[in-house]
Backbone bond lengths (Angstrom), bond angles and torsions (degrees), N, CA, C in turn:
res aa  C-N    CA-C-N  psi(-1)  N-CA   C-N-CA  omega(-1)  CA-C   N-CA-C  phi
1 X - - - 1.367 - - 1.509 115.55 -
2 X 1.255 111.28 -25.22 1.421 116.14 177.80 1.506 109.44 -61.12
3 X 1.299 117.36 -32.64 1.420 117.93 -178.52 1.515 110.34 -69.05
4 X 1.288 117.54 -37.28 1.457 119.32 -179.56 1.508 106.54 -70.33
5 X 1.302 119.27 -41.33 1.430 123.03 177.89 1.518 111.86 -65.08
6 X 1.358 111.76 -39.89 1.483 115.39 -179.31 1.565 107.52 -67.50
7 X 1.242 118.24 -36.41 1.476 120.77 -179.19 1.521 110.35 -67.43
8 X 1.295 111.38 -40.50 1.468 117.17 -178.51 1.539 107.60 -70.48
9 X 1.334 113.45 -41.47 1.430 117.46 178.89 1.554 110.27 -61.67
10 X 1.262 115.61 -39.77 1.471 122.24 178.67 1.522 109.49 -64.50
11 X 1.257 117.52 -43.67 1.449 123.87 -178.28 1.506 107.79 -63.51
12 X 1.327 118.71 -48.91 1.437 124.44 -178.82 1.514 108.79 -61.34
13 X 1.381 113.75 -43.58 1.531 118.25 178.67 1.528 109.32 -63.30
14 X 1.317 118.83 -38.91 1.484 121.44 178.46 1.495 109.09 -65.90
15 X 1.301 113.72 -44.29 1.499 117.23 -179.45 1.531 110.46 -65.10
16 X 1.324 116.34 -39.73 1.438 120.78 176.95 1.510 110.60 -61.55
17 X 1.363 118.02 -42.64 1.467 121.21 177.22 1.526 110.77 -64.79
18 X 1.354 113.71 -42.05 1.470 115.90 179.90 1.534 110.38 -65.17
19 X 1.345 117.13 -39.56 1.491 120.65 176.24 1.494 110.38 -61.18
20 X 1.330 115.58 -42.87 1.484 121.42 178.45 1.569 110.81 -61.98
21 X 1.387 111.46 -44.99 1.456 113.79 178.31 1.508 111.06 -64.64
22 X 1.338 116.62 -38.99 1.472 121.73 178.08 1.515 110.05 -64.98
23 X 1.302 117.37 -40.63 1.423 121.49 179.19 1.555 108.96 -62.61
24 X 1.331 112.88 -46.35 1.438 117.17 179.35 1.560 112.31 -64.17
25 X 1.310 115.61 -38.39 1.488 121.04 173.43 1.502 110.60 -64.11
26 X 1.340 113.45 -43.76 1.462 118.62 178.19 1.545 110.42 -58.18
27 X 1.314 116.63 -42.98 1.488 121.33 -179.36 1.553 108.42 -65.44
28 X 1.286 115.54 -38.84 1.505 117.21 178.37 1.516 110.01 -65.96
29 X 1.356 115.50 -44.48 1.456 120.38 -179.67 1.549 109.18 -64.60
30 X 1.347 115.04 -38.85 1.495 119.44 179.97 1.543 107.36 -62.93
31 X 1.254 117.52 -44.06 1.444 124.62 -178.61 1.562 108.65 -63.49
32 X 1.337 116.53 -45.99 1.468 120.00 175.63 1.515 111.84 -62.06
33 X 1.339 116.26 -40.50 1.440 120.35 179.70 1.504 110.13 -62.29
34 X 1.360 116.27 -43.43 1.439 119.92 176.13 1.517 111.95 -61.30
35 X 1.292 115.83 -43.19 1.499 119.19 174.58 1.505 110.50 -58.61
36 X 1.324 117.37 -43.44 1.520 120.21 -179.10 1.517 108.42 -64.19
37 X 1.353 117.52 -42.32 1.485 120.13 -179.62 1.483 110.45 -64.56
38 X 1.343 118.12 -38.96 1.463 119.97 175.16 1.541 113.36 -64.62
39 X 1.329 113.69 -38.26 1.474 117.57 177.67 1.516 111.47 -66.91
40 X 1.373 114.91 -40.14 1.490 115.79 177.30 1.515 109.99 -66.72
41 X 1.262 121.48 -39.52 1.473 124.00 178.82 1.550 107.91 -62.14
42 X 1.333 117.60 -44.78 1.449 120.82 176.84 1.533 114.11 -61.38
43 X 1.351 112.59 -40.89 1.465 117.15 178.28 1.547 110.97 -67.97
44 X 1.324 117.11 -37.04 1.494 121.40 177.96 1.562 107.41 -62.64
45 X 1.341 117.51 -45.68 1.415 122.44 -178.17 1.597 108.20 -64.97
46 X 1.300 115.70 -43.37 1.470 119.52 178.28 1.537 111.07 -61.98
47 X 1.365 113.95 -39.81 1.486 119.32 178.08 1.515 110.76 -61.99
48 X 1.345 117.15 -42.07 1.402 122.91 -179.69 1.605 109.28 -63.22
49 X 1.317 113.84 -44.13 1.465 118.85 178.43 1.505 110.55 -62.44
50 X 1.353 117.14 -44.36 1.469 119.18 178.98 1.516 111.47 -62.59
51 X 1.356 115.71 -39.47 1.497 119.34 178.41 1.511 110.40 -61.33
52 X 1.374 117.16 -44.26 1.451 119.44 176.08 1.503 113.88 -60.32
53 X 1.341 114.32 -44.26 1.497 118.54 176.54 1.493 112.29 -60.12
54 X 1.313 115.57 -39.38 1.479 120.93 -178.29 1.538 109.04 -67.95
55 X 1.378 117.48 -36.91 1.457 118.44 175.65 1.540 110.63 -67.65
56 X 1.321 118.42 -38.16 1.431 121.71 -179.92 1.531 109.11 -65.17
57 X 1.343 115.13 -44.30 1.481 119.36 179.13 1.520 111.33 -61.08
58 X 1.380 115.55 -42.57 1.446 119.36 176.89 1.549 111.79 -61.93
59 X 1.317 118.52 -40.14 1.420 122.53 178.52 1.496 109.57 -65.52
60 X 1.352 117.98 -44.07 1.453 121.94 -178.61 1.530 109.35 -65.43
61 X 1.348 119.47 -40.29 1.424 124.85 178.06 1.549 109.78 -60.23
62 X 1.340 116.05 -44.96 1.470 117.75 177.54 1.505 112.99 -62.85
63 X 1.338 116.17 -38.66 1.465 121.20 175.36 1.483 110.91 -62.16
64 X 1.290 116.49 -47.35 1.505 120.67 179.73 1.540 109.77 -61.93
65 X 1.340 115.91 -42.99 1.441 120.14 -179.74 1.561 109.97 -61.37
66 X 1.372 116.74 -44.04 1.410 118.48 177.60 1.510 114.85 -63.71
67 X 1.362 113.93 -37.53 1.456 118.87 179.06 1.519 110.78 -66.79
68 X 1.350 117.47 -38.88 1.489 120.83 179.09 1.515 109.66 -67.72
69 X 1.322 117.57 -40.68 1.445 117.69 177.93 1.527 112.00 -66.14
70 X 1.295 118.97 -39.35 1.458 123.66 176.83 1.577 108.78 -60.63
71 X 1.329 113.79 -50.32 1.455 118.40 -179.41 1.506 111.73 -60.14
72 X 1.313 115.94 -42.68 1.438 121.37 176.79 1.500 114.17 -57.75
73 X 1.369 113.49 -43.13 1.465 119.56 -177.89 1.572 105.85 -66.43
74 X 1.329 116.47 -46.29 1.479 119.58 179.30 1.521 112.75 -61.44
75 X 1.305 116.84 -35.72 1.470 121.38 179.72 1.561 108.01 -69.24
76 X 1.284 116.31 -42.50 1.514 121.18 178.55 1.523 108.83 -61.58
77 X 1.361 118.48 -44.93 1.416 122.12 178.06 1.528 111.51 -60.75
78 X 1.309 116.16 -43.67 1.476 123.00 -180.00 1.510 110.69 -61.78
79 X 1.394 115.87 -47.47 1.447 118.69 179.32 1.552 112.38 -65.65
80 X 1.371 115.60 -35.86 1.463 118.10 178.67 1.516 109.16 -65.42
81 X 1.329 119.35 -41.68 1.459 122.99 179.01 1.564 109.43 -63.20
82 X 1.333 115.72 -46.40 1.488 119.33 -178.86 1.564 108.52 -63.51
83 X 1.305 117.12 -41.71 1.453 120.51 179.68 1.503 111.55 -60.95
84 X 1.350 114.77 -44.54 1.435 118.70 178.85 1.566 112.73 -64.51
85 X 1.340 115.41 -39.20 1.480 119.00 176.22 1.515 110.99 -64.39
86 X 1.346 116.36 -41.81 1.463 119.05 -179.10 1.550 109.35 -67.36
87 X 1.333 118.05 -36.23 1.439 120.79 175.25 1.498 111.76 -60.03
88 X 1.348 114.53 -46.34 1.460 118.86 177.36 1.491 114.32 -61.76
89 X 1.304 115.60 -39.21 1.501 118.96 175.44 1.549 110.74 -63.90
90 X 1.296 118.38 -46.37 1.422 120.32 179.27 1.516 111.62 -63.02
91 X 1.369 115.36 -42.84 1.476 120.18 -178.91 1.571 108.14 -63.49
92 X 1.325 116.34 -43.20 1.492 118.34 177.13 1.484 113.57 -63.77
93 X 1.347 116.57 -34.64 1.473 120.86 177.71 1.520 108.98 -66.24
94 X 1.293 116.50 -46.99 1.516 121.21 179.93 1.531 107.75 -61.75
95 X 1.311 116.57 -45.31 1.426 121.17 -179.13 1.514 111.24 -64.30
96 X 1.348 118.38 -38.22 1.433 121.51 179.68 1.536 108.83 -66.43
97 X 1.360 115.15 -40.66 1.468 118.75 179.51 1.510 111.06 -62.56
98 X 1.347 115.84 -45.71 1.435 120.26 177.96 1.515 111.82 -60.99
99 X 1.291 116.53 -44.25 1.484 121.28 176.49 1.495 109.76 -64.55
100 X 1.335 119.65 -35.94 1.475 119.19 178.97 1.548 109.61 -63.30
101 X 1.328 116.88 -42.27 1.455 118.32 175.87 1.522 110.52 -61.23
102 X 1.328 117.00 -42.22 1.452 119.32 179.88 1.556 111.86 -66.46
103 X 1.385 114.70 -39.50 1.435 118.44 177.23 1.497 112.33 -66.05
104 X 1.341 117.98 -32.99 1.440 120.77 175.98 1.504 110.23 -67.84
105 X 1.308 118.61 -43.88 1.444 121.25 178.82 1.536 110.75 -64.28
106 X 1.339 117.56 -36.11 1.471 122.65 177.08 1.544 108.06 -67.61
107 X 1.303 117.86 -40.90 1.473 119.48 -179.51 1.527 110.06 -62.38
108 X 1.302 119.08 -42.48 1.444 120.34 177.69 1.552 110.81 -63.90
109 X 1.325 117.25 -38.78 1.469 119.38 177.63 1.521 111.40 -67.02
110 X 1.334 116.62 -37.63 1.470 122.07 177.92 1.570 110.71 -65.51
111 X 1.371 115.34 -38.70 1.459 119.76 179.42 1.578 107.22 -62.85
112 X 1.350 114.96 -47.46 1.503 119.55 -176.80 1.557 106.52 -63.56
113 X 1.375 118.92 -45.55 1.455 120.48 -178.93 1.485 110.77 -61.31
114 X 1.364 118.67 -37.16 1.477 123.38 178.50 1.560 111.10 -61.27
115 X 1.332 113.30 -44.75 1.489 117.41 -178.45 1.530 109.05 -65.84
116 X 1.306 115.81 -44.06 1.484 119.12 179.27 1.515 110.43 -60.35
117 X 1.314 116.53 -44.98 1.477 122.35 179.46 1.550 111.86 -62.05
118 X 1.394 114.33 -42.45 1.414 118.59 178.41 1.525 114.00 -60.93
119 X 1.321 115.59 -47.66 1.496 120.43 177.56 1.531 110.30 -64.23
120 X 1.309 116.19 -41.36 1.452 119.18 178.78 1.568 110.21 -60.54
121 X 1.311 117.16 -41.65 1.483 122.34 178.74 1.502 110.21 -63.14
122 X 1.327 117.00 -44.23 1.478 121.44 -178.72 1.568 108.72 -65.37
123 X 1.353 116.44 -43.69 1.463 118.24 178.91 1.495 111.19 -66.26
124 X 1.339 119.12 -39.29 1.446 122.00 178.27 1.483 112.02 -63.12
125 X 1.350 117.50 -43.81 1.450 121.71 177.85 1.508 112.28 -62.10
126 X 1.359 116.77 -43.86 1.478 120.52 178.56 1.494 109.58 -63.93
127 X 1.360 117.48 -43.21 1.458 120.89 -178.88 1.540 109.71 -59.35
128 X 1.331 116.27 -45.97 1.430 121.66 -178.99 1.480 113.30 -62.58
129 X 1.344 114.85 -40.64 1.486 119.84 177.43 1.503 109.84 -62.84
130 X 1.343 115.39 -48.72 1.463 117.72 -179.47 1.486 112.96 -60.73
131 X 1.338 114.91 -45.40 1.448 119.70 -179.37 1.508 112.96 -63.53
132 X 1.348 115.07 -38.83 1.457 116.42 -177.95 1.532 109.93 -70.66
133 X 1.318 119.31 -34.97 1.408 122.57 176.15 1.528 115.17 -68.04
134 X 1.296 114.17 -40.17 1.462 119.00 -177.94 1.521 111.73 -82.82
135 X 1.282 116.71 -24.74 1.475 118.81 179.79 1.505 112.50 -73.95
136 X 1.315 117.42 -30.28 1.466 117.28 179.03 1.544 111.87 -78.77
137 X 1.323 116.25 -17.88 1.484 118.38 178.67 1.505 112.80 90.12
138 X 1.290 119.11 -12.82 1.435 123.88 -178.43 1.482 113.14 -65.55
139 X 1.253 117.95 -40.95 1.437 123.67 -179.02 1.490 110.53 -69.58
140 X 1.352 115.96 -42.96 1.442 117.96 -179.32 1.567 110.36 -68.04
141 X 1.352 117.98 -35.86 1.384 119.57 171.90 1.468 116.11 -60.51
142 X 1.288 117.07 -42.73 1.425 124.02 175.13 1.513 112.56 -60.25
143 X 1.371 116.52 -43.35 1.461 119.26 177.36 1.531 109.79 -64.02
144 X 1.322 117.64 -41.49 1.413 119.10 -178.85 1.504 111.02 -64.23
145 X 1.290 116.53 -39.43 1.513 122.13 177.89 1.487 111.51 -61.56
146 X 1.317 116.78 -41.12 1.418 121.63 -178.65 1.533 110.43 -73.43
147 X 1.268 114.01 -38.64 1.465 118.01 179.45 1.509 112.73 -73.78
148 X 1.289 117.84 -28.79 1.410 121.98 -176.29 1.552 112.98 -81.11
149 X 1.178 121.89 -8.72 1.416 120.58 173.72 1.512 112.69 116.68
150 X 1.116 121.98 4.23 1.440 123.80 177.89 1.461 113.90 138.83
């Protein structure tokens, strides 16, 4: 009977060792599972942080985009204003040049008109002098006296 008991004792001992080994393995697996759960929790936290960072980047991108559009509009308005001012300057310059040619032509006409007026004034003055002398008869008398011999 000792053999039967020894066999049973050996079987129980083997089972006990196997249970111990399984318990040890279970502890290792439990520790690994805890480590995996910690890793999953850390990954979830990291994912939440990445999501928040992504939302912040999206918000900043939208702000930058709005700033660029505003600056672009302001730049377009500035260039439009400068272009209009340059157009006015060029138009004034062309107009001034055209007016300069017209003023030059008017100056030549005024010079001619002045010469005509000057000669007309001299002729009118001479005519009035001659008419006033001859109209009174004194000049004709003087000419007759000189022509008559004294």
